[in-house]
C-alpha positions as a LaTeX table, in Angstrom:
\begin{tabular}{lrrr}
\hline
Residue & $x$ (\AA) & $y$ (\AA) & $z$ (\AA) \\
\hline
Met1 & $-35.92$ & 38.71 & $-6.69$ \\
Pro2 & $-39.51$ & 37.99 & $-6.06$ \\
Ala3 & $-41.57$ & 40.87 & $-6.48$ \\
Asp4 & $-42.99$ & 40.75 & $-3.02$ \\
Glu5 & $-39.56$ & 40.50 & $-1.52$ \\
Glu6 & $-39.41$ & 43.40 & 1.40 \\
Leu7 & $-36.28$ & 45.72 & 1.30 \\
Val8 & $-35.01$ & 47.32 & 4.00 \\
Tyr9 & $-32.26$ & 49.84 & 4.58 \\
Ala10 & $-29.39$ & 48.55 & 6.49 \\
Val11 & $-25.67$ & 49.64 & 6.87 \\
Pro12 & $-22.63$ & 47.39 & 7.54 \\
Arg13 & $-21.79$ & 47.43 & 11.03 \\
Arg14 & $-17.95$ & 48.28 & 10.12 \\
Asn15 & $-18.91$ & 51.29 & 8.44 \\
Leu16 & $-21.67$ & 52.62 & 10.87 \\
Phe17 & $-20.25$ & 52.00 & 14.20 \\
Glu18 & $-17.03$ & 54.14 & 15.44 \\
Ala19 & $-14.04$ & 51.69 & 15.94 \\
Arg20 & $-14.49$ & 51.85 & 19.68 \\
His21 & $-18.01$ & 50.59 & 19.24 \\
Arg22 & $-17.19$ & 47.84 & 16.73 \\
Arg23 & $-14.97$ & 46.10 & 19.35 \\
Arg24 & $-17.16$ & 47.11 & 22.35 \\
Pro25 & $-20.75$ & 48.09 & 21.41 \\
Trp26 & $-22.66$ & 50.36 & 23.86 \\
Arg27 & $-26.10$ & 48.76 & 25.24 \\
Gly28 & $-28.73$ & 51.10 & 25.65 \\
Val29 & $-28.93$ & 54.92 & 24.50 \\
Leu30 & $-26.09$ & 56.41 & 23.45 \\
Glu31 & $-26.52$ & 60.32 & 23.40 \\
Val32 & $-24.63$ & 61.69 & 20.20 \\
Glu33 & $-25.09$ & 63.88 & 17.47 \\
Ala34 & $-27.28$ & 62.11 & 14.92 \\
Glu35 & $-25.44$ & 63.65 & 11.90 \\
Pro36 & $-22.36$ & 61.75 & 11.99 \\
Tyr37 & $-24.46$ & 58.48 & 12.15 \\
Leu38 & $-26.88$ & 59.50 & 9.30 \\
Ala39 & $-23.89$ & 60.53 & 7.16 \\
Arg40 & $-22.38$ & 56.74 & 7.19 \\
Ala41 & $-25.81$ & 55.81 & 7.07 \\
Arg42 & $-26.26$ & 57.34 & 3.81 \\
Arg43 & $-22.85$ & 56.73 & 2.36 \\
Tyr44 & $-22.57$ & 52.76 & 3.19 \\
Gly45 & $-26.07$ & 51.73 & 3.45 \\
Ala46 & $-28.23$ & 49.65 & 0.87 \\
Phe47 & $-31.73$ & 48.35 & 0.63 \\
Arg48 & $-31.33$ & 44.72 & 0.83 \\
Pro49 & $-33.88$ & 41.81 & 1.29 \\
Arg50 & $-35.15$ & 41.77 & 4.98 \\
Arg51 & $-34.91$ & 38.04 & 4.94 \\
Asp52 & $-31.39$ & 38.15 & 4.59 \\
Leu53 & $-30.42$ & 40.52 & 7.19 \\
Glu54 & $-32.70$ & 39.39 & 10.13 \\
Glu55 & $-30.02$ & 37.09 & 11.46 \\
Asp56 & $-26.91$ & 38.62 & 9.95 \\
Pro57 & $-25.25$ & 40.83 & 12.67 \\
Ser58 & $-22.61$ & 42.12 & 10.53 \\
Trp59 & $-25.30$ & 44.41 & 8.97 \\
Lys60 & $-27.73$ & 46.91 & 11.33 \\
Gln61 & $-30.97$ & 47.64 & 10.01 \\
Val62 & $-31.86$ & 51.31 & 10.55 \\
Ile63 & $-34.68$ & 52.12 & 12.42 \\
Pro64 & $-36.33$ & 55.38 & 13.51 \\
Tyr65 & $-38.12$ & 54.72 & 16.80 \\
Leu66 & $-40.14$ & 57.12 & 18.11 \\
Val67 & $-41.37$ & 57.56 & 22.20 \\
Val68 & $-44.95$ & 59.48 & 22.27 \\
Arg69 & $-45.68$ & 61.76 & 25.56 \\
Asp70 & $-47.90$ & 63.59 & 26.57 \\
Gly71 & $-46.14$ & 65.38 & 29.37 \\
Ala72 & $-44.80$ & 62.98 & 31.63 \\
Arg73 & $-47.29$ & 59.90 & 30.32 \\
Tyr74 & $-46.01$ & 57.88 & 27.92 \\
Leu75 & $-47.82$ & 56.10 & 25.15 \\
Leu76 & $-47.49$ & 52.26 & 26.19 \\
Met77 & $-48.88$ & 49.82 & 23.51 \\
Arg78 & $-48.59$ & 46.11 & 23.60 \\
Arg79 & $-48.09$ & 43.99 & 20.83 \\
Thr80 & $-50.90$ & 41.68 & 19.51 \\
Arg81 & $-50.05$ & 38.09 & 17.55 \\
Ala82 & $-51.20$ & 39.75 & 14.43 \\
Gly83 & $-47.81$ & 41.68 & 14.06 \\
Gly84 & $-44.92$ & 40.41 & 11.50 \\
Asp85 & $-42.14$ & 39.46 & 14.01 \\
Ala86 & $-43.13$ & 36.67 & 16.69 \\
Arg87 & $-40.15$ & 37.48 & 18.62 \\
Leu88 & $-42.06$ & 40.62 & 19.92 \\
Phe89 & $-45.72$ & 38.96 & 20.20 \\
Glu90 & $-47.48$ & 40.11 & 23.35 \\
Arg91 & $-44.41$ & 42.64 & 24.43 \\
Tyr92 & $-45.32$ & 46.22 & 25.37 \\
Thr93 & $-43.49$ & 49.02 & 23.69 \\
Ile94 & $-43.25$ & 52.62 & 24.50 \\
Gly95 & $-41.50$ & 52.63 & 20.77 \\
Val96 & $-43.23$ & 53.68 & 17.48 \\
Gly97 & $-41.13$ & 52.86 & 14.40 \\
Gly98 & $-40.17$ & 50.03 & 11.57 \\
His99 & $-37.79$ & 49.87 & 9.03 \\
Leu100 & $-36.59$ & 52.44 & 6.25 \\
Asn101 & $-38.30$ & 51.62 & 2.90 \\
Pro102 & $-37.80$ & 52.31 & $-0.62$ \\
Gly103 & $-39.20$ & 56.04 & $-1.27$ \\
Asp104 & $-38.66$ & 56.96 & 2.29 \\
Gly105 & $-35.69$ & 59.24 & 1.54 \\
Asp106 & $-34.26$ & 59.52 & 4.57 \\
Val107 & $-34.67$ & 58.60 & 8.67 \\
Leu108 & $-36.85$ & 61.75 & 9.29 \\
Ala109 & $-39.14$ & 61.08 & 6.27 \\
Gly110 & $-39.42$ & 57.51 & 7.15 \\
Leu111 & $-40.31$ & 58.63 & 10.81 \\
Arg112 & $-43.01$ & 60.58 & 9.58 \\
Arg113 & $-44.41$ & 57.68 & 7.42 \\
Glu114 & $-44.31$ & 55.72 & 10.65 \\
Trp115 & $-45.84$ & 58.45 & 12.66 \\
Arg116 & $-48.87$ & 58.71 & 9.87 \\
Glu117 & $-49.32$ & 54.58 & 9.73 \\
Glu118 & $-49.22$ & 54.02 & 13.22 \\
Ile119 & $-50.50$ & 57.16 & 14.92 \\
Ala120 & $-54.27$ & 58.29 & 14.46 \\
Ala121 & $-53.84$ & 62.33 & 15.01 \\
Asp122 & $-54.62$ & 65.29 & 13.41 \\
Phe123 & $-51.00$ & 66.94 & 13.59 \\
Glu124 & $-47.55$ & 65.97 & 13.26 \\
Pro125 & $-45.20$ & 67.02 & 16.43 \\
Pro126 & $-41.71$ & 68.20 & 16.13 \\
Phe127 & $-39.25$ & 65.32 & 16.47 \\
Arg128 & $-36.62$ & 65.69 & 18.83 \\
Phe129 & $-33.66$ & 63.55 & 18.29 \\
Val130 & $-32.44$ & 61.57 & 21.63 \\
Gly131 & $-30.10$ & 59.15 & 20.79 \\
Leu132 & $-28.97$ & 55.84 & 19.14 \\
Leu133 & $-30.35$ & 52.54 & 20.67 \\
Asn134 & $-28.80$ & 49.44 & 20.56 \\
Asp135 & $-29.09$ & 46.33 & 22.31 \\
Asp136 & $-26.63$ & 43.40 & 20.79 \\
Glu137 & $-27.60$ & 40.97 & 23.90 \\
Asp138 & $-30.92$ & 40.54 & 22.24 \\
Pro139 & $-31.34$ & 38.43 & 18.85 \\
Val140 & $-33.81$ & 41.49 & 17.58 \\
Gly141 & $-31.60$ & 44.17 & 18.67 \\
Ala142 & $-28.71$ & 42.80 & 17.54 \\
Val143 & $-29.77$ & 43.08 & 14.08 \\
His144 & $-31.24$ & 46.70 & 14.31 \\
Leu145 & $-29.91$ & 50.17 & 15.13 \\
Gly146 & $-32.54$ & 52.68 & 16.41 \\
Phe147 & $-32.57$ & 56.39 & 15.93 \\
Val148 & $-34.74$ & 57.34 & 18.37 \\
Tyr149 & $-36.77$ & 60.73 & 18.60 \\
Ala150 & $-39.41$ & 62.06 & 21.14 \\
Ala151 & $-42.55$ & 63.93 & 20.40 \\
Asp152 & $-45.24$ & 65.64 & 22.95 \\
Ala153 & $-48.56$ & 65.37 & 22.39 \\
Gly154 & $-49.32$ & 68.22 & 24.11 \\
Gly155 & $-52.65$ & 67.53 & 25.23 \\
Arg156 & $-53.70$ & 66.72 & 21.95 \\
Ala157 & $-55.67$ & 63.40 & 20.89 \\
Val158 & $-53.48$ & 60.46 & 20.23 \\
Ala159 & $-54.70$ & 57.08 & 19.47 \\
Ile160 & $-53.30$ & 53.78 & 17.92 \\
Arg161 & $-54.37$ & 53.09 & 14.12 \\
Glu162 & $-53.31$ & 49.52 & 13.52 \\
Thr163 & $-55.56$ & 48.19 & 16.52 \\
Asp164 & $-55.53$ & 44.81 & 15.15 \\
Lys165 & $-51.58$ & 44.83 & 16.00 \\
Leu166 & $-51.40$ & 47.23 & 19.32 \\
Ser167 & $-53.32$ & 48.42 & 22.11 \\
Gly168 & $-52.92$ & 50.79 & 24.53 \\
Gly169 & $-52.87$ & 54.49 & 25.41 \\
Phe170 & $-51.04$ & 57.13 & 27.36 \\
Arg171 & $-49.85$ & 55.67 & 31.17 \\
Ala172 & $-47.95$ & 57.29 & 34.04 \\
Pro173 & $-44.51$ & 56.44 & 34.27 \\
Glu174 & $-45.02$ & 54.19 & 37.45 \\
Glu175 & $-47.54$ & 52.33 & 35.07 \\
Val176 & $-45.05$ & 51.76 & 32.76 \\
Ala177 & $-42.42$ & 50.84 & 35.36 \\
Ala178 & $-44.83$ & 47.95 & 36.16 \\
Val179 & $-44.40$ & 46.19 & 32.89 \\
Thr180 & $-41.20$ & 46.76 & 32.24 \\
Asp181 & $-40.32$ & 42.77 & 32.95 \\
Arg182 & $-42.93$ & 42.42 & 29.90 \\
Met183 & $-41.42$ & 44.86 & 27.40 \\
Glu184 & $-39.45$ & 44.40 & 24.47 \\
Ser185 & $-35.73$ & 45.17 & 25.10 \\
Trp186 & $-35.64$ & 48.49 & 23.35 \\
Ser187 & $-38.30$ & 50.08 & 25.08 \\
Arg188 & $-37.17$ & 48.77 & 28.63 \\
Leu189 & $-33.60$ & 50.50 & 27.63 \\
Leu190 & $-35.03$ & 53.33 & 26.56 \\
Phe191 & $-37.25$ & 53.73 & 29.48 \\
Glu192 & $-34.63$ & 53.37 & 31.99 \\
His193 & $-32.70$ & 55.84 & 29.94 \\
Leu194 & $-35.14$ & 58.55 & 30.21 \\
Glu195 & $-36.84$ & 57.70 & 33.90 \\
Gly196 & $-33.73$ & 55.95 & 35.70 \\
Pro197 & $-33.25$ & 52.20 & 36.41 \\
Val198 & $-36.35$ & 50.56 & 37.58 \\
Arg199 & $-36.67$ & 48.51 & 40.80 \\
\hline
\end{tabular}
């Protein structure tokens, strides 16, 4: 394996999903207890080359995915063309997250690393588990499963650290709703789960 090969954590779909979801996966956020899925991820998951997984829906790459709020407002970001995945260029997102890498330890540790890497803040908030995010209708979503968490800034300063890859700030729900047609599918599904269908 090349020294610069990116390894990411993934789990075979057949081992991660319950039988009813292997046959007919849900689309959107499924409110469930995290631990049974985390236990399956620990038992059956493995670090594999990312390039082997990006178009193989028989595996689900595990993604800690965080929605950051300040009261009712959302941290709304727009991806630039400097990001790593061309399928997401210029898309809006309300999610902070990324792949689990060797050394992360577990999903929550990976989430904390993503917070430190992507968010400029002098605090770490409590992270509350929301549910599992899945979208097999989208080519990106078909190979990823999001473990969704929420955090509240509580009026404290929060900024985007990687300004070459993202721009944005806190926005009211109606401002977020106005750009849902230009959102990546996960963020749109998560926003509709939290706020209701956008008309």
